[in-house]
C-alpha positions as CSV (number, residue, x, y, z in Angstrom):
1,X,-101.6,-34.4,85.7
2,X,-99.0,-31.9,86.9
3,X,-98.4,-32.3,90.6
4,X,-95.4,-30.1,91.0
5,X,-93.7,-27.2,89.2
6,X,-90.0,-26.3,89.3
7,X,-89.0,-22.9,88.0
8,X,-85.6,-21.5,87.1
9,X,-84.8,-19.1,90.0
10,X,-82.1,-17.2,88.0
11,X,-84.8,-16.1,85.6
12,X,-87.8,-15.6,87.9
13,X,-86.1,-13.7,90.7
14,X,-85.0,-10.8,88.4
15,X,-88.5,-10.7,86.9
16,X,-90.0,-10.3,90.4
17,X,-87.6,-7.5,91.1
18,X,-88.5,-5.8,87.9
19,X,-92.2,-5.9,88.5
20,X,-91.8,-4.8,92.2
21,X,-89.8,-1.7,91.1
22,X,-92.3,-0.9,88.3
23,X,-95.5,1.0,88.8
24,X,-97.5,-1.5,86.7
25,X,-100.9,-2.4,88.2
26,X,-101.0,-5.6,86.1
27,X,-99.0,-7.6,83.6
28,X,-99.7,-10.7,81.6
29,X,-97.3,-12.9,79.7
30,X,-96.4,-16.5,78.7
31,X,-94.8,-19.3,80.6
32,X,-92.1,-21.1,78.6
33,X,-91.2,-24.5,79.8
34,X,-92.0,-28.2,79.3
35,X,-94.3,-30.8,80.7
36,X,-92.9,-34.2,81.8
37,X,-95.5,-37.0,81.7
38,X,-93.1,-39.5,83.3
39,X,-92.4,-37.3,86.3
40,X,-95.8,-35.7,86.7
41,X,-94.3,-32.3,86.9
42,X,-93.6,-29.2,84.8
43,X,-90.4,-27.2,84.4
44,X,-90.5,-23.4,83.9
45,X,-87.6,-21.9,82.0
46,X,-88.7,-18.3,81.7
47,X,-91.6,-15.8,81.7
48,X,-92.1,-13.6,78.6
49,X,-94.3,-10.5,79.0
50,X,-96.9,-9.9,76.2
51,X,-96.0,-6.7,74.4
52,X,-98.4,-3.8,73.8
53,X,-100.9,-4.2,71.0
54,X,-100.8,-2.4,67.7
55,X,-102.6,0.6,69.3
56,X,-99.9,0.8,72.0
57,X,-102.2,-0.3,74.7
58,X,-101.0,-3.0,77.3
59,X,-102.4,-6.4,77.0
60,X,-104.0,-6.2,80.5
61,X,-105.4,-3.5,82.8
62,X,-107.3,-3.2,86.1
63,X,-110.8,-2.0,86.2
64,X,-112.0,-0.6,89.6
65,X,-115.7,0.0,89.9
66,X,-117.0,2.5,92.4
67,X,-117.0,1.2,95.9
68,X,-120.1,1.3,98.1
69,X,-119.9,3.5,101.1
70,X,-118.5,1.6,104.0
71,X,-117.2,-1.3,101.9
72,X,-113.6,-2.3,102.4
73,X,-113.5,-5.3,100.1
74,X,-111.3,-5.2,97.0
75,X,-113.6,-5.1,94.0
76,X,-111.0,-4.5,91.3
77,X,-110.9,-7.0,88.4
78,X,-108.6,-7.8,85.5
79,X,-109.2,-7.1,81.9
80,X,-107.1,-9.1,79.3
81,X,-107.0,-8.7,75.6
82,X,-107.3,-12.4,75.0
83,X,-106.9,-12.4,71.3
84,X,-103.7,-10.4,71.5
85,X,-102.2,-12.7,74.1
86,X,-103.2,-15.8,72.0
87,X,-101.5,-14.3,68.9
88,X,-98.4,-13.7,71.0
89,X,-98.4,-17.3,72.1
90,X,-98.8,-18.5,68.5
91,X,-95.8,-16.5,67.2
92,X,-93.7,-17.4,70.2
93,X,-94.4,-21.1,69.9
94,X,-92.9,-21.0,66.4
95,X,-89.6,-19.8,67.9
96,X,-89.3,-22.6,70.4
97,X,-87.5,-25.9,69.6
98,X,-88.0,-29.5,70.8
99,X,-88.7,-29.8,74.5
100,X,-89.8,-26.2,75.0
101,X,-93.4,-25.1,74.9
102,X,-95.8,-22.4,75.9
103,X,-97.2,-24.2,79.0
104,X,-99.4,-21.4,80.3
105,X,-99.6,-17.7,81.3
106,X,-98.6,-15.6,84.3
107,X,-100.2,-12.6,85.8
108,X,-98.9,-9.8,88.1
109,X,-102.0,-8.5,90.1
110,X,-103.2,-8.2,93.6
111,X,-104.7,-11.1,95.4
112,X,-108.2,-9.5,95.4
113,X,-108.1,-8.8,91.6
114,X,-107.0,-12.4,91.1
115,X,-110.0,-13.8,93.0
116,X,-112.4,-11.5,91.1
117,X,-111.0,-12.5,87.7
118,X,-110.7,-16.3,87.7
119,X,-113.1,-16.8,84.8
120,X,-111.3,-14.3,82.6
121,X,-108.0,-15.9,83.5
122,X,-109.3,-19.4,82.7
123,X,-110.6,-18.2,79.3
124,X,-107.2,-16.6,78.5
125,X,-105.4,-19.9,79.4
126,X,-107.8,-21.7,77.1
127,X,-107.3,-19.5,74.0
128,X,-103.5,-19.6,74.6
129,X,-103.6,-23.4,74.6
130,X,-105.6,-23.4,71.4
131,X,-103.1,-21.0,69.7
132,X,-100.0,-22.8,71.0
133,X,-100.9,-26.5,70.6
134,X,-98.8,-29.2,72.2
135,X,-99.0,-31.9,69.6
136,X,-96.6,-34.6,71.1
137,X,-98.7,-35.1,74.2
138,X,-102.4,-34.8,74.9
139,X,-102.2,-32.4,77.8
140,X,-105.6,-31.2,78.9
141,X,-104.2,-28.6,81.3
142,X,-102.0,-25.5,81.4
143,X,-100.4,-23.5,84.1
144,X,-101.6,-20.3,85.6
145,X,-98.8,-18.6,87.6
146,X,-99.9,-15.8,89.9
147,X,-97.3,-13.2,91.1
148,X,-99.0,-11.3,93.9
149,X,-97.7,-7.9,95.0
150,X,-100.0,-7.4,97.9
151,X,-98.8,-9.5,99.7
152,X,-95.7,-10.5,97.8
153,X,-95.9,-14.2,96.9
154,X,-95.9,-16.8,94.1
155,X,-98.6,-19.4,93.6
156,X,-99.3,-21.8,90.8
157,X,-102.4,-23.5,89.6
158,X,-103.5,-26.1,87.0
159,X,-106.1,-25.0,84.6
160,X,-108.2,-27.8,83.2
161,X,-109.1,-27.5,79.5
162,X,-111.4,-30.5,79.2
163,X,-114.2,-29.1,81.3
164,X,-116.4,-25.9,81.0
165,X,-114.8,-22.8,82.3
166,X,-115.8,-22.4,86.0
167,X,-114.0,-21.4,89.2
168,X,-113.4,-25.1,89.9
169,X,-111.2,-25.4,86.7
170,X,-108.3,-24.1,88.8
171,X,-106.5,-26.5,91.1
172,X,-103.4,-25.6,93.2
173,X,-100.1,-27.4,92.7
174,X,-96.8,-27.3,94.4
175,X,-94.5,-24.6,93.2
176,X,-90.8,-24.0,94.0
177,X,-87.7,-22.3,92.5
178,X,-84.5,-24.1,91.8
179,X,-81.9,-25.0,89.1
180,X,-83.5,-26.2,85.9
181,X,-81.5,-24.9,83.0
182,X,-78.2,-26.4,84.3
183,X,-79.6,-29.9,84.2
184,X,-80.7,-29.8,80.5
185,X,-79.2,-32.2,77.9
186,X,-78.9,-31.0,74.4
187,X,-79.8,-33.1,71.4
188,X,-79.4,-32.1,67.7
189,X,-80.6,-33.8,64.6
190,X,-79.9,-33.0,60.9
191,X,-82.9,-34.6,59.1
192,X,-82.9,-35.1,55.3
193,X,-86.3,-36.0,53.8
194,X,-87.9,-36.5,50.4
195,X,-91.6,-36.9,50.0
196,X,-93.4,-37.5,46.7
197,X,-97.1,-37.4,46.5
198,X,-99.4,-37.7,43.5
199,X,-101.5,-34.8,42.3
200,X,-105.1,-36.1,41.6
201,X,-108.0,-34.9,39.6
202,X,-110.5,-32.7,41.4
203,X,-112.9,-35.7,41.9
204,X,-110.2,-38.0,43.2
205,X,-109.0,-36.1,46.3
206,X,-110.4,-33.7,48.8
207,X,-107.0,-31.7,48.9
208,X,-106.9,-29.2,46.0
209,X,-104.7,-26.2,46.8
210,X,-100.9,-26.2,47.1
211,X,-101.1,-25.5,50.9
212,X,-103.8,-28.2,51.5
213,X,-101.8,-30.9,49.7
214,X,-98.6,-29.9,51.6
215,X,-100.4,-30.0,54.9
216,X,-101.7,-33.4,54.1
217,X,-98.2,-34.5,53.1
218,X,-96.8,-33.3,56.4
219,X,-99.4,-35.2,58.4
220,X,-98.7,-38.3,56.5
221,X,-95.0,-37.9,57.1
222,X,-95.6,-37.3,60.9
223,X,-97.2,-40.8,61.1
224,X,-94.3,-42.3,59.3
225,X,-91.7,-40.5,61.5
226,X,-93.5,-41.7,64.6
227,X,-92.2,-45.2,63.9
228,X,-88.7,-44.3,63.2
229,X,-85.8,-45.7,65.3
230,X,-83.0,-43.5,66.5
231,X,-79.3,-43.5,67.0
232,X,-77.7,-41.2,69.6
233,X,-74.0,-40.6,69.1
234,X,-74.0,-43.6,66.8
235,X,-75.7,-46.0,69.3
236,X,-79.2,-47.4,69.3
237,X,-81.4,-45.7,71.8
238,X,-82.0,-47.8,75.0
239,X,-84.2,-46.3,77.8
240,X,-82.5,-46.2,81.1
241,X,-79.0,-45.9,79.7
242,X,-77.3,-42.8,81.1
243,X,-76.1,-40.0,78.9
244,X,-73.6,-37.4,79.9
245,X,-75.0,-33.9,80.2
246,X,-71.9,-32.4,78.6
247,X,-71.8,-31.5,74.9
248,X,-74.3,-31.9,72.2
249,X,-75.7,-35.4,71.4
250,X,-76.1,-36.1,67.7
251,X,-79.4,-37.9,66.8
252,X,-80.0,-39.9,63.6
253,X,-83.4,-41.1,62.7
254,X,-83.9,-44.4,60.8
255,X,-87.2,-44.6,58.9
256,X,-88.9,-47.9,58.5
257,X,-89.3,-49.4,55.0
258,X,-92.9,-48.8,53.9
259,X,-94.7,-49.1,50.6
260,X,-95.8,-45.9,48.9
261,X,-99.5,-46.4,49.5
262,X,-100.7,-43.1,48.0
263,X,-99.7,-44.2,44.6
264,X,-101.0,-47.8,45.0
265,X,-104.5,-46.7,46.2
266,X,-105.4,-44.9,43.0
267,X,-105.4,-45.7,39.3
268,X,-103.0,-44.0,37.0
269,X,-105.7,-42.3,35.2
270,X,-106.6,-40.3,38.4
271,X,-103.1,-38.9,38.6
272,X,-102.1,-35.7,36.7
273,X,-98.8,-34.8,38.3
274,X,-96.3,-35.4,41.1
275,X,-95.5,-33.2,44.1
276,X,-91.9,-33.4,45.3
277,X,-91.2,-32.1,48.9
278,X,-87.6,-32.4,50.0
279,X,-84.9,-30.6,52.0
280,X,-83.0,-30.5,55.3
281,X,-84.4,-29.8,58.7
282,X,-82.1,-28.9,61.6
283,X,-83.7,-29.7,65.0
284,X,-82.7,-29.2,68.6
285,X,-84.3,-30.7,71.7
286,X,-83.6,-30.2,75.4
287,X,-84.2,-32.9,78.0
288,X,-84.1,-32.8,81.8
289,X,-81.6,-35.3,83.2
290,X,-84.4,-37.1,85.1
291,X,-86.5,-37.8,82.0
292,X,-86.2,-40.9,80.0
293,X,-84.0,-40.7,76.9
294,X,-87.0,-41.7,74.7
295,X,-88.5,-38.3,75.5
296,X,-85.7,-36.6,73.7
297,X,-86.4,-38.7,70.5
298,X,-90.1,-37.8,70.9
299,X,-89.2,-34.1,71.2
300,X,-87.0,-34.3,68.1
301,X,-89.6,-35.9,66.0
302,X,-92.3,-33.4,67.2
303,X,-89.9,-30.5,66.5
304,X,-89.3,-31.6,62.9
305,X,-93.0,-31.8,62.1
306,X,-93.8,-28.5,64.0
307,X,-91.0,-26.8,62.0
308,X,-92.4,-27.9,58.7
309,X,-96.0,-26.8,59.8
310,X,-94.7,-23.5,61.0
311,X,-93.0,-22.7,57.7
312,X,-96.1,-23.6,55.8
313,X,-98.2,-21.4,58.2
314,X,-95.8,-18.5,57.6
315,X,-96.2,-18.8,53.8
316,X,-100.0,-19.0,54.1
317,X,-100.1,-16.0,56.5
318,X,-98.1,-13.9,54.0
319,X,-100.2,-15.1,51.1
320,X,-103.4,-14.2,53.0
321,X,-102.1,-10.8,53.9
322,X,-101.0,-10.1,50.2
323,X,-104.3,-11.3,48.6
324,X,-106.7,-10.3,51.3
325,X,-108.7,-13.4,50.9
326,X,-108.4,-17.2,51.1
327,X,-108.0,-19.6,48.3
328,X,-110.9,-20.1,45.8
329,X,-111.0,-23.8,45.0
330,X,-113.8,-23.6,42.6
331,X,-112.3,-20.9,40.4
332,X,-110.8,-21.9,37.1
333,X,-107.1,-21.5,36.8
334,X,-105.2,-20.4,33.7
335,X,-102.7,-22.6,31.9
336,X,-99.9,-20.6,33.5
337,X,-99.3,-19.5,37.1
338,X,-101.3,-16.3,37.7
339,X,-99.2,-13.4,39.0
340,X,-102.2,-12.2,41.0
341,X,-102.5,-15.5,43.0
342,X,-99.9,-16.8,45.4
343,X,-98.4,-20.2,44.6
344,X,-99.7,-21.6,47.9
345,X,-103.3,-20.8,47.0
346,X,-103.1,-22.3,43.4
347,X,-105.2,-25.3,42.6
348,X,-102.7,-28.0,41.6
349,X,-104.7,-30.1,39.2
350,X,-105.6,-27.0,37.1
351,X,-101.9,-26.1,36.5
352,X,-100.4,-26.9,33.2
353,X,-96.8,-26.1,34.1
354,X,-94.6,-27.2,36.9
355,X,-94.0,-24.7,39.7
356,X,-91.8,-24.4,42.8
357,X,-92.4,-23.0,46.3
358,X,-89.3,-22.4,48.4
359,X,-89.8,-22.7,52.2
360,X,-88.3,-20.3,54.8
361,X,-85.0,-21.4,56.2
362,X,-84.6,-22.0,60.0
363,X,-82.0,-20.1,61.9
364,X,-81.0,-20.3,65.6
365,X,-80.1,-17.6,68.2
366,X,-78.6,-18.2,71.7
367,X,-81.2,-17.6,74.4
368,X,-80.6,-19.0,77.9
369,X,-77.7,-21.0,79.3
370,X,-76.7,-22.5,75.9
371,X,-80.3,-23.0,74.8
372,X,-81.3,-21.8,71.3
373,X,-84.5,-20.4,70.0
374,X,-85.2,-20.3,66.3
375,X,-86.9,-18.2,63.6
376,X,-87.7,-18.6,59.9
377,X,-86.3,-16.3,57.3
378,X,-87.5,-16.0,53.7
379,X,-84.9,-16.1,50.9
380,X,-84.8,-12.3,50.8
381,X,-84.6,-11.8,54.7
382,X,-81.5,-11.1,56.7
383,X,-80.6,-11.9,60.3
384,X,-81.8,-8.5,61.2
385,X,-85.4,-9.9,61.0
386,X,-84.3,-12.6,63.5
387,X,-83.0,-9.8,65.8
388,X,-86.2,-7.9,65.6
389,X,-88.3,-10.9,66.4
390,X,-86.2,-11.8,69.4
391,X,-86.6,-8.3,70.8
392,X,-90.3,-7.9,70.1
393,X,-91.6,-11.4,70.9
394,X,-89.2,-12.8,73.4
395,X,-88.2,-9.5,75.2
396,X,-84.6,-10.5,75.0
397,X,-81.5,-8.6,73.9
398,X,-80.8,-9.2,70.3
399,X,-77.5,-11.1,69.6
400,X,-74.9,-8.6,68.6
401,X,-72.3,-11.1,67.5
402,X,-73.5,-12.5,64.2
403,X,-71.2,-15.5,64.6
404,X,-73.4,-16.8,67.4
405,X,-76.4,-17.2,65.0
406,X,-76.5,-20.6,63.6
407,X,-77.5,-21.2,60.0
408,X,-77.2,-24.9,59.7
409,X,-79.8,-25.7,57.0
410,X,-77.5,-25.5,53.9
411,X,-79.9,-27.4,51.7
412,X,-83.1,-25.3,51.4
413,X,-86.5,-26.9,51.7
414,X,-88.5,-26.6,48.6
415,X,-91.6,-28.0,46.9
416,X,-91.9,-28.8,43.2
417,X,-94.7,-29.9,41.1
418,X,-94.1,-31.9,37.8
419,X,-97.0,-32.2,35.4
420,X,-97.5,-34.8,32.7
421,X,-100.5,-33.5,30.9
422,X,-99.2,-34.7,27.6
423,X,-99.5,-38.3,28.7
424,X,-102.2,-38.0,31.4
425,X,-105.6,-36.8,30.1
426,X,-109.1,-36.9,31.6
427,X,-110.4,-40.5,31.3
428,X,-113.7,-39.4,29.8
429,X,-112.1,-37.8,26.8
430,X,-109.5,-40.6,26.5
431,X,-112.1,-43.3,25.8
432,X,-113.0,-42.4,22.1
433,X,-109.4,-41.7,21.3
434,X,-108.5,-45.1,22.8
435,X,-111.1,-46.9,20.8
436,X,-110.2,-45.2,17.5
437,X,-106.6,-45.9,18.1
438,X,-107.4,-49.5,18.9
439,X,-109.3,-49.9,15.6
440,X,-106.5,-48.4,13.6
441,X,-104.0,-50.6,15.3
442,X,-106.1,-53.7,14.6
443,X,-106.5,-53.0,10.8
444,X,-102.8,-52.2,10.5
445,X,-101.9,-55.4,12.3
446,X,-104.3,-57.4,10.1
447,X,-102.7,-56.0,6.9
448,X,-99.2,-56.7,8.2
449,X,-100.2,-60.2,9.0
450,X,-101.6,-60.8,5.5
451,X,-98.4,-59.5,4.0
452,X,-96.3,-61.7,6.3
453,X,-98.5,-64.8,5.3
454,X,-98.1,-64.2,1.6
455,X,-94.3,-63.6,1.9
456,X,-94.0,-66.8,3.9
457,X,-95.9,-68.8,1.2
458,X,-93.6,-67.6,-1.6
459,X,-90.5,-68.5,0.4
460,X,-91.8,-72.0,1.1
461,X,-92.4,-72.7,-2.6
462,X,-88.9,-71.4,-3.5
463,X,-87.3,-73.7,-0.9
464,X,-89.2,-76.8,-2.3
465,X,-88.2,-76.0,-5.9
466,X,-84.5,-75.6,-4.9
467,X,-84.6,-78.9,-3.0
468,X,-86.1,-80.8,-6.0
469,X,-83.6,-79.2,-8.3
470,X,-80.7,-80.3,-6.1
471,X,-82.0,-83.9,-6.0
472,X,-82.4,-84.0,-9.8
473,X,-78.8,-82.6,-10.4
474,X,-77.4,-85.0,-7.9
475,X,-79.0,-88.0,-9.6
476,X,-77.7,-86.8,-13.1
477,X,-74.1,-86.6,-11.8
478,X,-74.4,-90.0,-10.2
479,X,-75.5,-91.6,-13.5
480,X,-72.6,-90.0,-15.4
481,X,-70.0,-91.3,-13.0
482,X,-71.4,-94.8,-13.1
């Protein structure tokens, strides 16, 4: 449970001044920061306003019903386009690296409108939490930050996600501004991975499409990565050991030796191919100086898995947008890849040829005080796409110096399937062929054995004849000499 929240004053003060100088009756946006379970507190790095929707309308507005005569109470309430705010949170969460999350929402409204809109605010917090999931820790709460302009003040509340949405879901917590970004330590990991999974017949696995198999592979690797040991700057990680805040700390993950259980759990007759998933992931994580060093390793591991999942989500989103429908598992596939169907939606066990699916590459752009955010570019994309996303989603100035953009993933992540249909056939059709082949082999072996026996008999008789002849000749020579 979060008991205190510390926010970066160099970021929040300018936001307060901007809102005060504007004529906006309301504004809603995302809180970017991190939860620290060991410290029971949250750190706020920045506030990002949700942009206008596709129709050009703001994500929030104030509705003021007609007041009754003589009534002086504030009856205004807040309307929020919850789906649009949730979509904004989903896309922003992809651009955040290890140790940075969407930890809640903020609103700029009057005190009366806030009191009249608690249910709407709690519902918005909940849909944002569902869109931007925090996987590494099971946090059942998010933050709701209220910037009140009448009177001017800041207040922060916890919003519980485990209970039904009621006015009691909000609990106040301590809030103060201070220095947060200056006390962050930077950790970087270049992680090479290679995963190989079998492709099964349709009745041997519940994962059929390319995307389903990949999602399952990522979840399996997440469990394996959880048990990995880590080296920081060449030294084994020890909790409690101090690390300098200067510079970037290099992290190396050491995976445990495990048996390849997916192959051992099934018979070879169930496997029709192999899926090879490999590449290089560049990961950053940021740790507060008061947090244990093990938290940085947890953030790095979580960032690697989230990065792989985000790339797969981007591929699936584009495939759904192009096709206009989801994958049809029951439909028969042709022997070759169909040009009308994206690779991510293909049913793997129906393919007769190998195929490859390149993943988007991860690039990094400077954000705040040496902190980087990321984006994912398709092979045909340029850094201009990154600049547009930074401006639209993060409300930041796009980097003008291209040299500040980091493209560290030199080895592209890709997925390849290798089919061996020539040697792996359905078991039901293989039985008669196997029996027929067995009979032929048995008769051939019997004939060869008979020939071998006859040949051996002739050789034995010849050897005996030569032996007797030698004895006879020797006896004759002996008599002649004597």
